C-alpha positions in Angstrom: -164.5 50.7 0.4 -167.1 52.2 -2.1 -170.5 50.2 -3.1 -170.1 51.5 -6.4 -170.0 48.1 -8.4 -167.4 49.4 -10.8 -164.8 49.8 -8.0 -161.7 48.2 -8.2 -158.7 47.9 -6.3 -155.9 49.6 -7.2 -153.7 46.4 -7.8 -156.2 45.3 -10.1 -156.5 48.5 -12.1 -152.3 48.6 -12.5 -152.5 44.8 -13.9 -155.3 45.6 -16.3 -152.9 48.7 -17.7 -150.1 46.5 -18.3 -151.7 43.8 -19.8 -153.5 46.5 -22.1 -150.2 48.0 -22.7 -148.6 44.7 -23.5 -151.4 44.2 -25.8 -150.9 47.3 -27.5 -147.4 47.0 -28.2 -147.6 43.8 -29.5 -150.3 44.3 -32.1 -148.3 47.3 -33.3 -145.0 45.7 -33.6 -146.5 42.5 -35.3 -145.1 41.2 -38.5 -147.3 39.8 -41.4 -145.4 36.4 -40.5 -147.3 36.2 -36.6 -144.4 36.9 -34.7 -142.7 40.0 -33.1 -139.7 41.9 -33.7 -138.1 44.4 -31.9 -136.7 47.7 -33.1 -134.8 50.3 -30.9 -133.8 53.4 -31.9 -131.0 54.6 -29.3 -130.5 58.4 -29.2 -127.9 60.6 -27.5 -124.9 58.2 -27.6 -121.7 59.2 -27.9 -120.0 60.2 -31.0 -116.9 58.1 -30.7 -118.5 54.6 -29.9 -118.5 52.0 -32.3 -120.8 49.3 -33.4 -119.1 46.6 -31.5 -119.4 48.5 -28.1 -123.1 48.9 -28.9 -123.1 45.3 -29.4 -121.3 44.3 -26.0 -123.8 46.4 -24.2 -127.5 45.2 -26.0 -126.4 41.5 -26.5 -126.9 40.7 -23.1 -130.3 41.0 -23.6 -130.7 38.7 -26.5 -129.7 37.6 -30.0 -129.2 41.0 -32.5 -130.4 41.0 -36.2 -129.0 44.2 -37.4 -127.3 47.3 -35.7 -127.0 50.7 -38.0 -125.1 53.3 -36.8 -125.3 56.3 -39.2 -122.0 58.6 -39.4 -121.2 62.1 -40.7 -118.9 62.5 -43.7 -115.7 63.0 -41.3 -116.6 59.4 -39.7 -117.7 60.1 -36.3 -121.1 58.9 -35.8 -124.6 60.9 -35.8 -125.2 60.3 -32.1 -127.8 57.5 -32.2 -128.5 53.9 -33.8 -130.8 51.5 -34.7 -130.9 48.0 -33.2 -133.0 45.0 -34.3 -133.8 42.4 -32.1 -135.2 39.1 -33.1 -138.2 39.1 -30.6 -140.3 42.2 -29.1 -139.6 41.0 -25.5 -135.5 41.0 -25.8 -136.2 44.9 -27.1 -138.4 45.3 -24.4 -135.9 44.1 -21.7 -133.0 46.3 -23.4 -135.7 49.4 -23.3 -136.3 48.8 -19.6 -132.5 47.9 -18.4 -130.2 50.3 -20.3 -132.9 53.8 -20.8 -131.1 56.3 -19.2 -127.7 54.8 -18.8 -124.7 57.3 -18.5 -121.8 56.6 -21.3 -119.2 59.2 -21.4 -121.3 61.9 -19.5 -124.4 61.4 -22.0 -127.6 59.6 -21.0 -129.0 57.1 -23.5 -132.8 57.4 -24.6 -134.2 54.7 -25.8 -137.4 54.1 -27.9 -139.2 51.4 -29.2 -140.1 51.9 -33.4 -142.0 50.4 -36.3 
């Protein structure tokens, strides 16, 4: 125990960090309409995967507004996709649960985007 008046137990500090992180995310990803939209970029996806496969994986976490899967001239996808959820919490759930999931020997990398 420290006599320093600024001492905080570790668990209180972690809660403060989580609150600040959530506040930062909500501020960064809020829209002018006052609600939050969660947009994800999913990288390192297998080249043979289709939009319906992505819908099956990501619709578990909430309503998907759109999925965009850029393709090459030969019809294969480019290895990444954009997924737009109705709100930020659904996107955060998908990010947490699907991050580093292995599909066809490739580990998915997911990030929130603006």
